[in-house]
C-alpha positions, 0 to 999 in steps of 0.5 A, spaced: 658 428 354 662 428 347 666 422 349 659 418 350 657 420 343 663 416 341 661 410 345 654 410 341 659 408 335 660 416 332 656 421 330 648 421 332 646 421 324 640 418 322 633 417 326 633 418 333 630 413 337 622 414 339 624 415 346 629 420 345 624 426 344 620 424 350 627 424 354 628 431 352 621 434 354 621 430 360 628 434 362 625 440 359 619 439 364 624 437 370 628 443 369 622 448 368 616 446 372 615 451 377 609 446 380 613 440 384 608 435 382 610 436 375 616 435 376 615 429 380 611 426 375 617 427 370 622 424 374 617 418 375 617 418 367 624 418 366 625 412 372 620 408 367 624 410 361 631 409 365 632 401 363 630 401 356 633 408 354 639 408 359 645 411 355 639 417 353 636 418 360 644 418 363 646 423 357 641 428 358 637 427 365 643 426 370 645 434 371 637 435 372 636 429 376 642 431 381 639 438 381 632 435 384 636 431 389 640 439 391 633 442 391 627 438 393 630 435 399 623 437 403 619 431 398 621 424 399 617 422 394 621 426 388 628 424 391 626 417 391 625 417 384 631 420 382 635 416 386 632 410 382 633 413 376 640 414 377 642 407 379 638 404 373 643 409 369 649 407 373 649 400 375 651 394 370 647 389 374 640 391 370 638 386 365 636 390 358 629 390 357 624 390 350 630 391 346 631 388 339 636 382 337 640 388 333 640 393 338 642 388 344 648 386 339 650 393 339 650 395 346 653 389 349 660 391 348 658 398 351 654 395 358 661 395 361 663 402 360 657 405 360 657 404 368 664 406 369 663 413 365 657 415 368 660 414 375 666 418 373 661 424 371 657 423 377 664 423 382 667 428 378 663 433 383 665 431 390 659 435 392 655 429 389 657 424 394 657 428 399 650 429 398 648 422 397 651 421 404 646 426 407 641 423 403 642 416 406 642 418 413 634 419 411 630 415 415 625 414 410 626 408 406 623 411 399 630 415 400 635 411 404 634 405 400 635 407 393 641 411 396 644 405 399 644 402 392 646 407 388 652 408 392 654 401 392 654 402 385 658 407 384 663 404 389 663 398 384 664 402 379 669 407 381 672 404 388 678 407 390 676 414 388 669 414 391 673 410 397 677 417 398 671 421 397 667 418 403 674 418 407 675 425 407 668 426 408 666 429 415 663 423 418 663 419 411 664 412 414 660 413 421 654 415 417 654 408 413 656 404 419 648 407 422 645 402 416 647 396 420 643 398 426 636 399 421 630 395 423 629 394 416 632 388 414 632 390 407 637 397 409 641 393 413 642 387 408 644 391 403 648 396 408 652 390 409 654 389 401 655 397 401 660 396 406 663 390 403 664 394 397 667 400 401 672 396 405 675 393 399 683 394 399 682 400 403 686 399 410 684 406 413 677 405 412 677 398 414 680 401 421 675 406 422 669 401 420 672 396 425 673 401 431 665 403 429 663 397 432 663 394 426 665 387 429 659 387 434 653 388 430 656 383 425 657 377 430 650 380 432 647 379 425 650 372 424 647 370 431 640 373 430 640 369 422 642 362 426 650 362 425 651 356 420 644 355 418 643 362 416 641 365 409 645 369 404 645 374 410 651 371 413 655 370 408 655 377 406 657 378 414 662 373 413 665 376 407 665 383 410 669 380 416 674 377 411 675 384 409 675 388 415 681 382 418 685 380 412 692 383 412 690 388 417 694 387 423 690 392 427 683 389 426 686 383 427 689 385 434 682 389 435 678 383 434 683 378 439 683 384 444 675 384 444 674 377 446 671 376 438 674 369 437 670 366 443 664 368 440 666 364 433 666 357 437 658 356 436 659 357 429 662 350 429 657 346 433 655 340 428 650 335 431 651 327 430 647 327 423 650 331 418 647 328 412 643 333 407 647 339 408 644 345 404 649 349 399 648 355 403 650 352 410 656 349 406 658 356 404 657 359 410 661 354 414 666 354 408 667 362 410 667 361 417 673 356 417 676 361 412 675 367 417 678 363 422 685 361 418 685 369 416 687 370 424 692 365 424 695 365 417 703 364 417 703 370 413 701 375 419 706 377 424 708 371 429 706 374 435 699 376 433 698 369 430 701 366 437 696 370 441 690 369 436 692 361 437 692 361 444 686 364 445 683 359 440 685 354 444 683 356 451 676 358 448 675 351 446 674 353 438 680 348 437 677 342 440 671 344 436 674 344 430 678 337 432 670 334 433 668 336 425 675 333 423 673 327 427 665 327 425 662 323 419 658 325 414 661 332 413 662 334 405 669 333 402 670 340 401 668 342 408 672 336 411 678 339 407 677 346 409 677 344 417 683 340 416 687 346 413 684 350 418 687 345 424 693 345 421 694 353 421 691 353 428 696 348 431 702 350 427 708 353 431 704 353 437 706 347 442 700 347 447 696 346 440 700 341 437 700 337 444 692 337 444 692 335 437 697 329 439 692 327 444 686 327 439 683 320 438 678 318 432 672 315 434 674 308 432 674 301 435 680 301 438 681 308 438 687 311 434 690 317 434 688 323 429 694 323 426 694 316 424 687 316 421 690 323 417 695 319 415 692 313 412 688 318 408 694 321 405 697 315 403 691 312 400 691 314 392 683 313 392 682 320 396 681 326 393 687 330 391 685 336 395 684 332 400 691 329 400 694 335 400 690 338 406 693 332 410 700 333 408 699 340 410 696 339 417 703 333 418 707 339 417 704 344 421 704 339 426 711 338 426 713 345 425 718 347 431 716 341 434 721 337 436 717 333 441 712 331 435 718 329 431 721 325 436 714 321 437 714 320 429 721 318 428 720 313 434 715 309 431 720 307 426 726 305 431 726 297 433 725 298 440 718 301 439 715 297 433 709 293 435 711 286 435 704 284 435 702 287 429 695 290 432 696 297 431 699 301 425 703 307 427 705 313 424 712 310 422 709 304 418 704 308 414 709 313 412 714 307 410 709 304 406 707 310 402 714 312 401 715 305 397 708 304 394 707 304 387 703 310 387 708 316 386 704 321 389 704 317 395 711 316 394 712 324 394 707 325 400 711 320 404 718 323 403 716 330 404 712 328 411 719 324 413 723 330 411 719 334 416 720 329 422 727 331 421 728 339 419 733 342 424 733 336 428 740 333 428 739 328 433 734 325 430 737 324 423 742 320 426 737 316 430 733 314 423 740 311 421 738 305 425 731 304 422 732 297 418 727 295 413 725 287 411 725 288 403 723 281 402 723 273 406 729 271 406 734 277 404 737 281 410 734 287 412 737 293 410 737 301 412 731 306 411 737 310 408 740 304 403 732 302 401 732 310 399 738 310 394 736 303 391 729 306 389 732 312 386 737 308 382 731 304 379 729 309 375 722 310 378 717 316 376 720 323 376 715 325 382 718 319 386 725 321 385 724 328 386 721 326 393 726 321 395 732 326 393 728 332 397 728 327 403 736 325 402 737 332 402 734 334 408 737 328 412 744 329 410 744 337 411 748 338 417 749 331 419 756 329 417 754 321 420 749 321 415 753 323 409 758 319 412 753 313 411 751 315 405 758 315 402 760 308 405 755 305 399 760 305 393 754 306 388 751 311 391 757 317 388 757 313 381 750 314 381 749 321 382 755 323 377 752 319 372 745 323 373 749 329 372 753 328 367 748 325 362 744 330 357 737 329 359 730 332 357 727 338 360 723 333 365 730 330 367 733 337 368 730 337 375 732 330 377 740 332 375 739 339 379 737 335 385 743 329 385 747 336 384 745 338 390 745 331 394 752 330 392 754 338 394 751 337 401 756 330 401 762 334 399 760 340 404 758 336 410 764 331 409 768 330 415 773 326 411 772 319 415 773 315 409 779 315 406 776 314 398 771 320 399 774 325 402 773 333 400 778 333 395 777 327 392 770 328 391 772 335 388 776 331 382 771 326 381 766 332 379 772 336 375 774 330 371 767 327 370 762 333 370 766 339 370 765 345 375 761 350 371 757 344 369 755 342 376 754 349 378 749 349 372 745 343 373 745 345 381 742 352 378 736 348 375 732 347 381 731 355 383 730 357 376 724 351 375 717 355 375 714 349 380 720 352 385 717 359 385 710 357 387 712 353 393 716 358 395 711 363 395 707 360 402 707 354 406 701 350 404 701 346 398 696 347 393 697 344 386 692 345 380 694 338 378 698 332 382 703 332 376 705 339 379 707 336 385 714 337 385 717 342 391 715 343 398 716 349 401 721 348 407 725 344 402 725 351 398 728 355 404 734 350 404 736 350 397 736 357 398 741 356 404 746 351 401 746 353 393 750 358 394 755 355 399 756 349 396 758 353 390 764 356 393 766 349 396 767 346 389 771 352 387 775 351 394 783 349 394 785 344 398 789 348 402 783 353 403 778 347 406 784 345 410 784 353 413 776 352 413 777 345 416 781 348 422 777 354 422 771 349 423 775 346 428 776 352 432 769 354 431 767 348 434 772 348 440 769 355 441 762 352 441 764 347 445 766 352 450 760 356 449 756 350 450 759 348 456 759 355 459 752 356 457 750 348 461 754 351 466 750 358 467 744 354 466 745 349 472 747 356 476 740 358 474 737 353 475 740 353 482 739 360 483 732 359 481 731 354 487 735 358 492 731 364 490 724 359 491 728 357 498 729 364 500 722 366 498 719 361 502 723 363 508 722 370 507 714 368 508 716 364 513 719 369 517 714 374 515 709 369 518 713 368 524 714 376 525 707 377 525 705 372 530 710 375 534 707 382 533 700 379 535 703 376 541 706 382 543 700 387 542 697 381 547 702 382 551 701 389 552 694 388 553 695 384 558 700 389 561 694 395 560 689 390 563 694 389 570 695 397 570 688 398 570 687 392 575 692 395 580 690 402 579 683 400 581 686 396 587 689 403 589 683 406 589 679 401 593 685 401 599 684 408 599 677 406 603 681 401 608 686 401 614 690 397 610 697 399 609 703 395 604 709 398 606 713 392 605 710 391 598 711 393 591 706 392 585 709 391 578 706 398 574 705 402 580 710 408 581 714 410 587 709 416 587 703 412 588 705 408 593 708 413 598 701 417 597 697 411 599 701 410 605 700 418 607 693 417 605 693 410 610 697 414 615 692 419 615 686 415 616 690 412 622 691 419 625 684 421 625 682 414 628 686 415 634 683 422 634 677 419 634 678 414 640 681 419 644 675 424 643 670 418 645 675 417 651 674 424 653 666 424 651 665 418 656 669 421 661 664 427 661 658 422 660 660 418 667 660 425 671 652 426 669 647 424 673 645 416 673 639 418 668 645 418 662 648 411 664 644 408 658 648 413 654 655 410 657 652 403 655 651 405 648 658 408 648 661 401 650 657 397 644 659 402 639 666 401 641 665 394 641 663 394 634 668 399 632 674 394 635 670 389 630 671 393 624 678 394 626 679 387 626 676 386 620 680 391 617 687 387 619 683 381 615 682 385 609 689 387 610 692 380 610 688 379 604 691 385 600 698 383 602 696 375 599 693 379 592 700 383 592 704 378 592 700 374 587 701 380 583 709 381 584 710 374 582 705 375 576 709 382 574 716 377 574 713 372 569 711 378 565 718 381 565 720 374 564 716 373 558 718 380 555 726 378 556 724 371 552 720 376 546 726 380 545 730 374 544 726 372 539 726 379 536 733 378 535 733 371 533 728 374 527 732 380 526 739 375 525 735 371 520 734 376 515 741 376 513 741 369 514 736 368 509 739 373 504 745 369 503 745 364 498 750 360 500 747 358 507 746 351 508 739 347 509 741 345 516 742 352 518 735 354 515 732 348 518 735 349 525 733 356 525 726 353 523 726 349 529 728 354 534 723 359 531 717 354 532 720 352 539 720 359 541 713 360 539 710 354 543 714 356 549 710 363 548 703 361 546 704 356 553 706 362 557 701 366 554 696 361 555 699 360 562 698 368 563 691 368 561 689 363 566 693 367 572 689 373 569 683 370 570 684 367 578 687 374 579 681 377 576 677 372 581 681 374 587 680 381 585 672 380 585 673 377 592 677 382 595 672 387 591 666 384 595 670 384 601 672 391 601 664 393 600 662 389 606 667 393 610 665 399 607 658 398 609 661 396 616 664 403 616 658 407 614 654 404 619 660 406 624 659 413 622 652 413 623 653 410 629 658 415 631 654 421 629 648 419 632 652 419 638 655 426 637 648 428 637 646 425 644 652 428 646 649 435 644 643 434 647 646 432 653 651 438 653 645 443 651 641 440 658 647 441 662 647 448 660 640 449 661 642 446 669 647 451 670 644 457 668 638 455 672 643 453 678 646 460 677 639 463 677 638 459 684 644 462 687 643 469 685 636 468 688 639 465 694 645 471 694 639 476 694 635 473 699 642 474 703 643 466 703 650 464 704 652 460 698 658 455 699 665 456 696 663 452 690 664 457 685 671 456 683 670 449 683 664 450 679 667 455 675 673 450 673 668 445 672 665 451 667 671 452 664 673 444 663 666 444 660 668 450 655 674 447 654 670 441 652 666 444 648 671 447 644 674 441 642 668 438 640 668 444 635 675 443 633 673 435 632 667 438 628 671 442 623 677 437 623 
């Protein structure tokens, strides 16, 4: 506290202020009171005195207030009073109240230092900042809001120190990020201000804040507040976004990858009526445009800038900016910033540059936006900042854009000038500005035309063809000659500097342009005269540029003019100027203050039109040529000859390299074409292979179906008496055919055996009595039906033979189809190496395609025929199946009739047996009575034996 007494102006002698004793008593109450109410009242009183007696309260009460924050955490009211008191003491934003004039004069010098000194005391103990972060987490409004304000004030006073303490505090930044999600707008808005101070010039904190979802929350707040129509909260959010993104490549990439660029498009949606913009809306839109420029700034890494430019084009942001650019009623400062923003969005991006070239102004007739902007640039009545912005836009449009450069230069060539004069071209506007009476227009037009020639030797040669009609009756002169004529007329310094920059850019790295320049005999004497004179400080810049132009004429001289060879020009410099003097005058350029300013950044930014002297791209050219020209001036003729030989050798080498590059390029194109053909043929081959595979699978399905049908036919044929010894079906094995034959033979044997048995039974029945004659008639009808079944079986056999012959023909066709399929697969296999060979001719590939197509057509037709034959075969099979079913029914009826006949025969046998027994009994009785019996026993016994044999045979038949 001793150093604070020094701030008050020396020792504290004399009477103390009236509030000092009160403050001391209040501090004693805060320190010694045991009741919370007493301490709370004392802190409340200190708060009321802290604005008027800031120094005294800060010196005496700060320690007690910090102790209250540590010990009385449970009471939110006393914590809020303590935080408000500390804020009043530390903050410099509060106005002094109820002070006399003398006191105000004495304390005015101390106000700025007091806040910084009290902040230093507070943060000396890092635990105090950590305690404050903990209090900010409290949801109570009376604690959180004063804590946010106090922390913001600490960051304003001692930003880097407080940032470091928060950075090392566990979850310090994350705690503060929760403020953005607070539902109370006062705390949320002050939280935005706090994060603004926290993120200033600290990349580590910026990254943490960004990855804590700050972009999402801030963009949501801007949308909720109405985008550009919102209030000061939108402005604060935009300032925070600028802090997070400016010069922070990591956050810029995160912003782009998170698709947040797309959310910026609604910011720039303006209506047709653009009158009466509020000051806040102008400020908001200005900050929004600056935020876009932060993402595409030329100082960013080229890759990051390019990706952001592409994203802005694809999401429609560039189109929206061009709409503002061509709209009416837009404020001048917004229009200027929009032009600068569009400039950096299209700079070096071919897609965006092409789109900008296609933009037309809503005029009648429509004019390209470039032409409308150039009209503003060469109009001396337009604001200076607007003209600078248009020049920057034109430079960015031509940056690394050879197509755009060619379009601008083509408007100057005789073959493309509009003879009717109905429309004004960009080239005509540039020429008009180049030769107008306004020096600023001269300079802007010269710089713009120089950018159209930047690093483009072809356009430098084409521009030599431009002819200008200076006055009626006089012959036209070239553009190069007219520039040198104006230069020699002694115009303003700004005009001459612009023309000299144009000529230096035009002649550099273009020997033909140097020859045209030297062909005018007045040019070299004018340059040497300007360099040799001892002029004022303003003319030194012109002398330096004349020396640079003369040095370019020497360095890029191809010695095609005898009077202006390199050696003669060096001798002329030695005699009239002196080498040392020439080098000194050449050094005037890079030593000039305006040169250093222009070399810093591409955008032309000048405080006044008089300071508009150098262009950024021209400073690069000076830096490149200053050293080589100085060396070229001191080189001897022998060294020049050696250098020329080296140059020729290098040129030859370059020509050879160029030739081989061309050959390689052509070969690459041919290789790409062959690769495309190979890929096409490969895809066709894959399609053909897929078709073949599909057809093979279909053929296999047909085979399976045929095999199934054949197996079904084989099973059905087991129930019939037909045989097919002479036929062989495709897909049925030899064992199955032999088995079928054996089954047919077995059925035949059974049938013959049955016929023999029936014959025997018929013979037995014939021996019976006449009462059994009906049985014989039944047997005859049975035989008749059996013979009819046999005849039907022979018809069925004929139908089966016809069906098998058809199957045999079908199998022959299938085998033929398989052979053709194998042939097609062999052709496909042979086509692969043909496709891989880069030297294969187009005729071979077309022939292969034709053959493959023909084979596919044949295969499809055969498959179709096969399907039709399959259907007919299926119909025949159905008919044969129905025939077999009919035969089976007849066979079953026949078997039932045979069984009935067997049963009747058994009944007859039983009858006969009973009769035999009765006859034997009668004979026994006759023998007992002594009646002589005829000798028929043997006969009867023989008959009985025959009957027994018949009975045995019947039992065997039944067993069989």
